[in-house]
N, C-alpha and C positions, 0 to 999 in steps of 0.2 A: 490434639489438633492445634497447631499454633497459628490460628487464624483470628487475628485481632484487628478490628477496625476502630481506630481511635484518633485523637487529634494530632498527636505527635507522630512523625513519619519514621517508620522503618519498613523494610520490605516484608510482606507477609508471604505465606506459603503458596498461595495461588497466583502470585503476581499481582493481586489486588494490593494497593498500598495500604498500610495500617494507618490510615489518616482520617477516616471518615467520621466516626462518631465514637462516643465514650461507651461502647458496648463491648463486653467480652464475648467475642464470637469464637471464643476459643474453640418378624417376617415369617413369618410367612415366606421366608426368603430362600433364594437358591444361591449358594456361593459358587463363584467361578472357579474352575480348576486352575491351580497355580503351578507354574513350571518355571525353571530357571530361564532368564531372559537372554536371548541372543542379541547381537548388535545389528541394527538395520543398516543397509547400504543406502546412503543418502547422497544426493547431489544438491549442494547448498548454493543459494544466491543471497548474499548478505547486503545489508544497507545500514547506514549511519543516520543519526539524528541530523536535522538541518542545522546550519550555523546558529550558534547562540542557545542551543537546546541540547539536552541529554535525553536518552531513552529511559523512561520509567518502566513501561510495560509494552510488550508486543503481544496482542491477544488474537482475535479471530481473523479469518480470511474468507472472503466470498468467492463465488465461482469464477468471477472475472479477475481474480488475483489481487483485489484490493484488501490491504491489511489495515486493521484498526488497533488503536492502543492509546498510550498516554506519553506525553513529553513533560520534561521539567524545563522551565525557563531559567537559564543559568544566572540571569541577573536578579530576577525577582523571586526565584524558587517557587513560582506558581505552577500548578499542574494543569495542563491543557490536553484535551484529546487530539488525536490525529487520525487522518485517513491517508493511506499511501497507495497510489494506483500501481498497477502492474508495470507501468512505464517509469515509475520512480518519483512521481510528483506527490509531494506531501502537503496536505492542507490541514492547518491547525483549527481547532474548534473549542472555544470556551462557551459553555452553556450560559444562558441569561441568568444574571443574579447569582453567579457561582464563584466560589473561591477555589474549587478544584473540579475538574471534569474528567471522566473516564469514558472511553468507548470500548466495549467488550466483544460484541458480535455484530455480524452483518449478513444479510440474506442476498439472494440472487437478484432482487429488484433494486438493490442499492439502499435499502433501509438499514440503518445502524441502530443498535441498542446500547444504552449506557446509563450512567447515573452521575449525579453531581452533588457536591457539598454546598449547602445553602450559605450564601454570603452573609445574610442577615442573621440567620439562626444556624450557626455551624454545627450544632448538635443534630441537625436534620439532614437526611440524604433523600434525594428524589430521583426516580427513574425517568427515562425519556426515550423517545424514538426520534430519529433524525432521518428525514428523507429529502435529499438535496438540501435546501435551505429551510425546509419546513420542520419546526420543532414541536413536538407534542409531549407534554409531561405525562408520566405514568405514576400515579400514587395509589397504592392499595388503600382502600378506605379504612379508617380507624387505626392507623398505625403511624408511628413517628418517622420511620425510615423505610424506604423502598429502594432496592437495588434491581435494575433491569440488566440482564446479561446477554440475552440472545433473542432473535426473532427468526422464524422460518419463512419459507416462500409463501405460505398460506396466510401469514400474518399472525400466527400464534406466537406469543412471546413467553419467556420464562425469566424468573428472578427470585428474589427473597425479600422478606420483610421481618421487622421486629414483632414478635408475638408476645413479648413479656420481658421482664428483667432477665438479661443474659440469655434470651431465647430467640432463635431465628428459625423461620420456616420458609420453605420454598413455595412457589406458586407457578401455575400456568394461566395465562390470560388469553381467552379466545372470545372475540366479539363482545368485549366488555364484561365477560363472566370469568371470575377467578376460581380456580381449583387449587386447593392447598396440596402441596407436595411435601410431606413431612415423614421422614424415616421414623418408624415406631420407636418411641422412648429416647430418641436422640435430642440432645440439647440444641444443636444447630443443624440445619439442612440448607445447603446452597444448591439450587437448581441452575446450572451454569450454561447449558446448551440444549437445543432441541433441533432435531432434523425434520425433514418434510413429512416423515411418517409418524410424527408425534412422539418419537422416542426421546427421552430426556436423560442427560447424564449430569453428575455433580459430585458432591461430597457431603458427608455427615459425620458428626462426632458428639460424644458426651464427655470427653476427657482429652488428654494430650495427644492421642493418636486418632487420626482421621481415616475414614474409609471412602472409597469411591463407590458410586452406585449407578446402575442403569434402571430407569423407570419405564416400563413398557406395559401398556394396557392395564395400568393400575397396580402392577406388581413390581416390587423392588428386587434387583439382583445385586448383591455386593460383589465388587470387582476390586481386589487389592493386589498391588504389585508384590511379588514374593519377598519376604524378609525385609520389608521397608520399616525402618525403626520408628519413624514419625508418621507414617501413613501414606495415603494415596489421595490424589485429587484428579478427577476426570474433567477435562476442560472442554472437549468438543466431540461430536459424533456426526458422521456424514450419512448420506442416504443409503450407502452400502453397509452401514453398521460398523465401519471402522472407527475406533475410538482413539483419541490421544489424551494424554494426561501427564502427570508428574508424580514421582515418588519422592518423599521428603526426607531430608537430613536435618541436622540442627539449624543450618542457615543456608542451605542450597536446595534447589529443586532440579530434578533430573528427569528429562522428558522420555516418554515411551509411546509406542504404538501398541494397541491391543486389538487383535483380530482372530476370531475363531478359537478363542481360548489360549492364544499364544501372545506373549509379550516380546517386543523388540525395543531395545533401548535406542535413543536418538543421541548420537555423539558427534560433536563437531571437533575435528582434529585440532589438538593443541589448546582447546578451551578448558577452563576450570569446570564448567558445567553447562549443559544445554537444556533450556526450558521449552516445553511445548505449549502453545497458546491456542491454536485452532487447526482445523482440517476442513477442506472444502470437498465438493462432490467429485472433483477431478483428482483427489488424493494429494493435493498440495497442502503442505503443513506449514504453519507459521509459528514463530517463537523468537527466542532470544538466546544469544550465547554470551557467556561471561568469561573474561580473561582475568589475569592478575590485576590488582588494584580495582579501579572503578571502570575499567574498559569493558564496553559491551557493544554488541551489534545486534540488529534485528536480522531475521532470516526468513526466507521461504525455502522449502525443500521438497523434493520428490524422493520417496524412500521405498525400498522393497526388501 
């Protein structure tokens, strides 16, 4: 699993930037049935970064079509979070006392989940919830780093934390109580998304190849894209149980939809690769397309 969060920036496998801290974040279980993936038929609506900025990540999408992610300031190279309405209005957001800010998921009430790199102590990462202009820090007790990735309509949120040297575990936070989500014997577990039914998806690894997982009622199910050389990351799940994620190559992520045991790849015509970031309860998928050079666009898409 090539998932590193560290001070120097390159793009990581999940679309998280490898910039946050100097950590190598490099069952009882039922394996999903693997089949060759067909290509989904998708209708895309693309968008660009606002003037003076470039797209870093395009992540989750809420039921009203608002997309969240991260931008790069072309002048300062600072990373700031963004929220883009269905009408195309982009609002930038730097967390207080931050040197870099991410927004990763958003629920139906307009609450967004994210994390930021501490400006004073750049080795530390803090999670947060953002509701309108109201900022609330989320830091799991007794840990140096907390990443918050998603929050559902009932207010349950998911993320990950450093559990020791080179070890990361996931968590679910409900009414102030933390439940650890850690795949057995895995070195790293990222809990990336939660739907309103409490089902969680993410990725885990103990070596260079990652696996996707669904966590439901305390049980892990491994879900791996067929024949993926560097592994699988599941990035979002909606209330119907439709999952989106990416299968990984050496330096590219390729999006897919997973439903009822079947994989369908997400392909934007003419793009070098297409990455999936989120899916809402209306089936709208968000993500990013990459062309030659550094050209990239965000997108929302309806696929079948």
